Each structure stands twice: as C-alpha cells, then as structure tokens.
Residue, then its C-alpha position, 0 to 999 in steps of 0.5 A: m472477493a474484490t476484483t483487480e480493478e477494485c484493488r487498483a481503484a483502492l490504490e488510486k484512492l489511497s494515493d489521492s488521500m496521501g496527496d491531500a494529507e497535511g502536517n506529519v502525515r504529509s511528510a511521511a507520504e513524501l518518501d521516494r521509494s519503490v513500492s509493491c502491493h501483492v494481492t494474495d487471493l488474486d495473485v496479482t502485484f501492483a508495482g510502482r513508486m511512492a513519490d511526491g506524496r502519491i503512489d504511482v502504480r506503473e505495472t500490474l503483474a501476475g504473481p508475486p513481486r518480481e523485484k524487491a521493492a523498498i516498501r512491500l505490502a501483501m494482503t487480500g483484495d477485500d482487505l485492501v479495499a476495506l483498509v482504504e475505505g476505513e473499514l479495517n484498522f491497519a494496526r489490528a490487521w498487521g498485528s493479526g497477520r492479515v496485512r504484511l508490511e515489509a520495509g527498512l526500519r527508518d521507512l517503517l518509522r515514517l510510515r507509521k504516521l500514515l497508518 
C-alpha cells in the first residue's frame, strides 16, 4: 500500500509533468480550478489548486474532502502512484470505477486532453 508521502510525491510528479506539457495538453493543464484528491485506502485528501499548468497541493487533510472542489478525484494510493508512473491507464481505471473523477462538463472536456 502506498504511503501518504508516496502519494504526495506522485502528485508533485504529476504537477511537474503538467508544467512541462506542450500544445493541447498544455492548454488543458492551464485551468484555474480548486482540486482535491481523496486517497480512499489511506482516508487522506490532498486539496489545492490547479493553476498555471501546475497543481499546488496546499493541504493534506484526514478523511474525505471538507469542501467541494471544482475538480475531484478519488482512488487508492496504489492506483494514484500507478497512474502517475504510467502503469495504469486512466480511461480503463475510470471506466471500471477504480478512479472517480468529478468536475463540470466543460472541465471534463478539457481534462480529457490531459488523461
């Protein structure tokens, strides 16, 4: 099972990858939205902001998200690490229910370029 530190490191790696993106992926990454990632097996939520092509994790909270972020993810820690490492396909994981992504329709359409 991935630790809280490994999950945070995975989010930092994802943020770095988004910052290095180009073209359509870069434009999708430049959303300015609140974001949360609930790691279900650890019952920890990383909350922050997606802006300027990066994810800035501002808080690590025990339990589910306290506030409804504009973009909300939920998955196990192992799945988060596997997604960021490229070992787990997002579309398959989302389709099977292993990963939950909730956002407004416009944001979902832009985010699909990232995923």
